[in-house]
C-alpha positions in Angstrom: 30.3 -37.4 -2.7 30.3 -35.6 -6.1 32.5 -33.0 -7.7 31.4 -29.5 -7.8 32.3 -27.5 -11.0 33.0 -23.8 -11.1 33.1 -22.2 -14.6 32.5 -19.0 -16.7 29.2 -18.3 -18.6 30.4 -15.6 -20.9 33.5 -15.1 -23.0 35.9 -15.5 -20.1 37.3 -13.0 -17.6 34.2 -13.4 -15.3 36.3 -13.5 -12.1 36.6 -17.3 -11.7 40.0 -17.2 -9.9 38.6 -14.8 -7.1 35.6 -17.0 -6.5 37.6 -20.2 -6.3 39.9 -18.4 -3.8 36.8 -17.6 -1.7 35.4 -21.0 -1.8 38.7 -22.9 -1.4 38.4 -23.4 2.4 35.3 -25.5 1.8 37.2 -27.9 -0.4 39.9 -30.5 0.0 41.0 -30.4 -3.6 40.9 -27.7 -6.3 41.5 -29.1 -9.9 42.0 -27.2 -13.1 40.4 -29.2 -15.9 41.1 -27.4 -19.3 43.0 -24.6 -21.0 46.5 -23.4 -20.7 48.5 -20.4 -19.8 46.1 -18.2 -21.8 44.1 -18.1 -18.7 44.6 -15.2 -16.2 43.0 -15.7 -12.8 43.4 -12.6 -10.7 43.3 -12.9 -6.9 43.6 -10.0 -4.4 43.8 -10.3 -0.6 45.8 -8.6 2.2 46.8 -5.8 -0.1 48.5 -8.1 -2.6 47.6 -9.1 -6.1 48.3 -12.4 -7.8 47.7 -13.5 -11.4 47.7 -17.3 -12.0 47.9 -18.8 -15.5 48.1 -22.5 -15.1 48.1 -23.1 -11.3 44.7 -23.7 -9.6 43.3 -20.7 -7.6 43.2 -22.7 -4.3 46.9 -22.6 -3.6 46.7 -19.9 -1.1 44.5 -22.0 1.3 46.7 -23.9 3.6 44.6 -27.0 4.0 43.5 -27.4 0.3 45.4 -29.5 -2.2 45.5 -28.4 -5.9 45.8 -30.3 -9.1 46.6 -29.3 -12.7 44.4 -31.9 -14.5 45.0 -33.9 -17.6 42.8 -31.6 -19.7 45.2 -28.7 -19.2 48.1 -28.0 -21.6 51.3 -27.0 -19.7 54.0 -24.6 -20.9 56.9 -25.6 -18.5 58.6 -22.2 -19.1 55.5 -20.2 -18.1 54.8 -22.6 -15.2 58.3 -22.1 -13.8 58.0 -18.3 -14.0 54.7 -18.5 -12.2 56.1 -20.7 -9.5 59.2 -18.5 -9.1 57.0 -15.4 -8.7 55.0 -17.2 -6.0 58.0 -18.2 -4.2 59.4 -14.6 -4.2 56.1 -13.5 -2.7 56.4 -16.2 0.1 54.4 -19.0 -1.4 56.9 -21.8 -2.2 54.6 -24.5 -3.5 57.4 -27.1 -3.5 57.9 -26.6 0.2 54.1 -26.3 0.9 53.5 -29.5 -1.0 50.1 -28.4 -2.1 50.4 -28.8 -5.9 50.1 -31.9 -8.0 50.4 -32.4 -11.7 48.5 -35.0 -13.8 50.8 -37.2 -15.9 48.4 -37.1 -18.8 48.5 -33.3 -19.2 50.1 -32.3 -22.5 53.2 -30.2 -22.8 53.4 -26.9 -24.8 56.7 -26.9 -26.7 58.6 -23.7 -27.9 57.7 -24.7 -31.5 54.0 -24.8 -30.6 54.2 -21.0 -30.0 56.0 -20.5 -33.4 53.3 -22.4 -35.1 50.7 -20.3 -33.3 52.2 -17.0 -34.4 52.7 -18.2 -38.0 49.2 -19.4 -38.3 47.6 -16.1 -36.9 49.9 -14.0 -39.2 48.8 -16.0 -42.2 45.1 -15.5 -41.4 45.5 -11.7 -41.6 42.3 -9.8 -40.8 40.5 -13.1 -40.3 42.7 -14.0 -37.4 41.1 -15.6 -34.3 42.8 -13.4 -31.8 45.0 -16.0 -30.3 47.2 -15.3 -27.2 50.0 -16.9 -29.1 50.9 -19.2 -26.2 50.9 -22.2 -28.4 47.8 -23.7 -27.0 45.9 -24.4 -30.2 48.7 -26.3 -31.8 49.3 -28.3 -28.7 45.7 -29.4 -28.6 46.0 -30.2 -32.3 49.0 -32.5 -31.6 47.0 -34.0 -28.7 44.1 -35.0 -31.0 46.4 -35.9 -33.8 48.1 -38.3 -31.3 51.6 -36.7 -31.7 51.8 -34.8 -28.4 54.2 -35.1 -25.4 52.7 -35.5 -21.9 54.0 -34.7 -18.5 54.5 -38.4 -17.7 56.8 -38.7 -20.8 59.5 -36.5 -19.1 60.6 -39.4 -17.0 61.1 -41.8 -20.0 64.7 -42.5 -21.1 63.8 -41.6 -24.8 62.0 -38.3 -23.9 64.6 -36.2 -25.7 64.2 -38.3 -28.8 60.4 -37.9 -28.7 60.8 -34.2 -28.3 63.2 -34.0 -31.3 60.7 -36.1 -33.5 57.8 -33.7 -32.7 60.1 -30.6 -33.2 61.2 -32.0 -36.6 57.5 -32.3 -37.6 56.9 -28.6 -36.5 60.0 -27.5 -38.4 58.7 -29.0 -41.5 55.3 -27.2 -41.1 57.0 -23.9 -40.2 59.2 -24.1 -43.3 56.1 -23.6 -45.4 55.5 -20.3 -43.6 59.0 -19.1 -44.3 62.3 -19.1 -42.5 62.1 -20.9 -39.2 62.9 -18.5 -36.3 65.8 -19.5 -34.0 64.3 -20.8 -30.7 67.4 -22.2 -29.1 67.1 -19.9 -26.1 63.5 -21.0 -25.5 64.5 -24.6 -26.0 67.1 -24.3 -23.2 64.6 -22.6 -21.0 62.2 -25.4 -21.7 64.5 -28.2 -20.5 65.5 -26.2 -17.5 61.8 -25.9 -16.6 61.3 -29.6 -17.1 63.8 -30.2 -14.2 61.6 -28.2 -11.9 58.5 -29.9 -13.1 60.0 -33.3 -12.2 60.1 -32.2 -8.5 56.4 -32.0 -8.1 54.1 -35.0 -7.3 52.8 -36.5 -10.6 49.4 -38.3 -10.4 46.7 -39.9 -12.5 44.0 -37.4 -12.0 41.2 -39.9 -12.6 42.4 -42.1 -9.8 43.2 -39.2 -7.5 39.7 -37.7 -7.8 38.0 -41.1 -7.4 40.0 -41.7 -4.2 39.1 -38.2 -2.8 35.4 -38.9 -3.5 35.6 -42.4 -1.9 37.1 -40.9 1.3 34.3 -38.4 1.4 36.5 -35.4 0.6 35.2 -32.4 -1.3 36.5 -31.5 -4.9 35.9 -28.5 -6.9 36.8 -28.6 -10.6 38.0 -25.1 -11.8 37.5 -24.0 -15.4 39.3 -21.5 -17.5 38.1 -19.1 -20.3 34.3 -19.1 -20.7 31.3 -21.1 -22.0 31.0 -18.9 -25.2 34.6 -20.0 -26.0 33.9 -23.7 -25.9 35.4 -25.5 -29.0 32.1 -27.3 -29.7 29.4 -24.8 -28.4 31.1 -21.5 -28.6 31.2 -18.7 -31.3 33.2 -21.1 -33.6 35.7 -20.5 -35.1 36.5 -17.6 -32.6 36.8 -20.0 -29.7 39.5 -21.6 -27.5 40.8 -25.1 -28.3 39.1 -27.0 -25.4 35.8 -27.8 -23.8 35.1 -25.0 -21.3 31.8 -26.5 -20.2 30.8 -29.0 -17.5 31.4 -31.9 -19.9 35.0 -30.7 -20.1 35.4 -31.3 -16.5 34.5 -35.0 -17.0 37.1 -35.4 -19.7 39.6 -33.0 -18.2 39.9 -34.8 -14.9 38.4 -38.2 -15.5 35.1 -37.8 -13.7 32.1 -40.0 -14.4 29.0 -37.7 -15.4 27.0 -39.0 -12.5 29.7 -37.7 -10.1 29.0 -34.1 -10.9 27.4 -32.2 -8.1 26.8 -28.4 -7.9 27.6 -26.4 -11.0 28.5 -22.8 -10.1 28.2 -20.4 -13.1 30.0 -17.0 -12.9 29.0 -14.0 -15.0 29.7 -10.3 -14.9 26.9 -7.8 -14.2 27.7 -6.6 -17.8 29.7 -8.4 -20.5 33.2 -8.4 -22.0 35.2 -10.2 -24.6 38.9 -10.3 -25.6 40.2 -10.9 -29.1 38.3 -11.4 -32.4 34.9 -12.8 -33.0 31.2 -11.9 -32.6 30.0 -10.1 -29.5 26.2 -9.2 -30.0 25.9 -6.7 -27.1 29.2 -4.8 -27.7 29.1 -1.1 -27.1 31.4 0.6 -29.5 30.8 4.0 -28.0 31.6 6.2 -24.9 29.5 3.8 -22.7 31.6 0.9 -23.7 34.7 3.0 -23.0 33.3 4.0 -19.6 32.8 0.3 -18.6 36.3 -0.5 -19.7 37.8 2.3 -17.8 35.8 1.8 -14.5 36.0 -2.0 -14.7 39.8 -2.0 -15.5 39.0 -4.3 -18.4 42.3 -5.3 -19.7 43.6 -9.0 -19.9 45.2 -10.3 -16.9 47.6 -12.4 -19.2 48.0 -10.3 -22.3 47.1 -6.8 -21.2 44.7 -6.4 -24.2 41.8 -4.1 -23.8 38.5 -6.0 -23.5 35.6 -5.2 -25.6 32.7 -4.2 -23.3 28.9 -4.3 -23.6 25.6 -4.9 -21.7 24.5 -8.2 -20.4 23.4 -10.8 -22.9 20.5 -13.0 -21.5 20.1 -15.3 -24.6 23.8 -16.1 -24.3 23.5 -16.6 -20.5 20.5 -18.9 -20.8 22.4 -21.0 -23.4 25.4 -21.3 -21.1 23.2 -22.3 -18.1 21.5 -25.0 -20.1 24.7 -26.4 -21.5 26.4 -26.6 -18.1 23.5 -27.6 -15.9 24.1 -24.6 -13.7 22.6 -24.9 -10.2 23.8 -21.6 -8.7 25.1 -18.3 -10.0 27.8 -15.8 -9.1 27.5 -12.2 -10.3 30.7 -10.2 -10.3 31.7 -6.6 -10.9 28.4 -5.2 -9.8 30.5 -2.3 -8.4 31.4 -1.2 -11.9 27.8 -0.4 -12.8 27.5 2.1 -9.8 26.8 5.6 -11.3 25.0 4.4 -14.5 21.5 6.0 -14.4 20.2 3.3 -16.7 21.6 -0.1 -17.5 20.4 -2.4 -20.2 19.9 -6.2 -20.7 19.6 -7.9 -24.1 16.5 -10.2 -23.8 16.1 -11.2 -27.5 17.9 -11.0 -30.9 16.6 -9.7 -34.3 18.1 -12.5 -36.4 17.4 -13.2 -40.0 14.2 -11.3 -39.9 12.9 -13.1 -36.8 12.9 -12.2 -33.1 14.5 -15.1 -31.2 15.5 -15.6 -27.5 18.1 -18.2 -28.0 21.6 -18.6 -29.3 21.6 -19.5 -33.0 24.0 -21.7 -34.9 25.8 -18.9 -36.6 26.6 -15.5 -35.0 29.7 -14.8 -37.0 28.5 -14.4 -40.7 25.0 -13.3 -39.5 25.1 -10.7 -36.8 22.3 -10.8 -34.1 20.8 -7.4 -33.3 20.1 -7.1 -29.6 16.7 -6.1 -28.3 17.1 -4.1 -25.0 15.3 -3.8 -21.8 16.0 -0.7 -19.8 16.6 -1.2 -16.1 17.1 1.5 -13.4 20.8 1.8 -12.2 22.1 2.7 -8.8 24.5 5.4 -7.5 25.7 3.9 -4.3 29.4 2.8 -3.9 29.2 -0.9 -3.3 32.9 -1.6 -2.6 32.4 -1.3 1.3 29.4 -3.6 1.5 29.9 -6.7 3.5 26.4 -7.9 4.3 23.4 -8.6 2.0 21.1 -6.3 3.9 23.4 -3.5 2.7 22.6 -4.1 -0.9 20.9 -1.0 -2.5 17.3 -1.6 -3.5 17.9 -1.0 -7.2 20.8 -3.5 -7.3 18.6 -6.0 -5.5 15.9 -5.4 -8.1 18.5 -6.2 -10.8 19.5 -9.3 -9.1 15.8 -10.5 -8.7 15.2 -9.6 -12.4 18.2 -11.7 -13.5 17.0 -14.7 -11.2 13.6 -14.5 -12.8 15.0 -14.4 -16.3 17.6 -17.2 -15.8 15.7 -19.3 -13.3 18.7 -20.0 -11.3 19.5 -18.3 -7.9 22.3 -15.9 -7.6 24.2 -17.3 -4.6 27.2 -15.0 -4.5 27.7 -11.3 -5.3 31.2 -9.6 -5.9 31.5 -5.9 -5.3 35.2 -5.5 -5.6 38.4 -7.4 -6.5 39.4 -8.4 -3.0 38.4 -11.7 -1.5 36.5 -9.9 1.3 34.3 -8.1 -1.2 32.2 -11.2 -1.8 28.7 -11.6 -0.4 26.8 -14.8 0.2 23.1 -14.3 -0.7 20.0 -16.2 0.1 
C-alpha cells in the first residue's frame, strides 16, 4: 500500500477541501500534513456550509479517521472554536472519535500572533500579505529549535517552557515598541489546551506506517498551494511550509517510496490572495467579473482574491515538482458565459520567450503570452454525468490535458459535493 497525496497546484484556494470530502469514503485515513489555521477549506453538502481551518476535510465521513499531522502548526484557540462550531452543527468530534493529533505538531502561542502583526507592520508596502495567524513565527521557532509541541502539554514543566518562550517573544516585541496586553488570549490558550488534551495523541509516522502495513488506504491532504511553497514558490511571497508532495513525507513521516497517486487540483482560471507576483492577473473588469461570479473571497480572512486567466507555465512547474498523476479542475462553472477565455502558454521574460517558471518573478515581472480559446454559455451547475459536458468545455479539458500531459480525472461544476464529476 502507498499514501496518496492531494494538493493545490496554484496559489491556494483551488478547492482542496471539497475534493477531499468527495474522496473521503475511499480512504481509511485523511491526514493534513502542513500549514496552519491560515487554510480555509470550504465544504458544502445537504444545504450546509462548513469552513475548516486546521481539521482535515474527511471528518464528515463516518468510517474515515482523520489526523492533524506533525507538519501542521496548531493554534489551540482557533482549533477549539472550530471544534465548538462543528459540535453546534451536530458533529461532535470528541464523541465521534474520528480525529487524532500528532504529538510532534507545533503550537501557535498568542505571542506568535503579536510577532506576526509587528513584523508585517514594520515591512510597510513590502509586506508579505500574512493572515496574521502567527504561522510564520511558529515555524521560525520550530526551525530555531525553540518551539513547543503538542506532546509537551502533558509534561509537568509545560508552563515553565511556555513562559520561557513567551519571555523570548516579549524581548523581540519590545524592539517594535510597547508590548500589547495579551492576557485574555493567554487565558483562552490554556483553556483550549485542556480540550486538546482530550483527543487521542499519536506519533504520525508510526500511525501511517501501521495503516499501510494493515492494507488500509491513506490520503495526505495539503493546504495552500504549490506556488506558495517555502522553497519553490514565489519567494519571499510564500507560506512558511512545504506545500508540495515532499512536504507530505516530512509532514507525516512517510518514506518517499510510499507515495502513490498524486492528485493535483487547479481552478479553470487562477486566483491569488495577498501580496506577491501574479503573472496572469487581470486588473480590469474581466478580473472583477471572475471575482464576482466565482465568489472569490478568502474562506478564512474574507479578503478579495486577485483573479486572472490560467497560467500553464506555472501549472507545468507545479506538476513537475509534485509528480502529479491525475488532475482535478474546479470552478469550471464560473467561466460559463465568457465568449472567449485565455490561457497563458509562455512568458516574455528578460527579452526572451520562455515556457517555464524562472527563478525570479518578483523583481522581474513575466509578461504572459496568451492563447485564445472558445468559451461556453451553458449553465454547468446541474450537470451530473460526463456525457452532459458541453462540447466547448470538453475541448478546453482536452486542450489542458494535451498541454499538461496529465489526465483530468475529476471536474467540479459547483460548490456542493454532488457537483463533482468523475471523468475517463
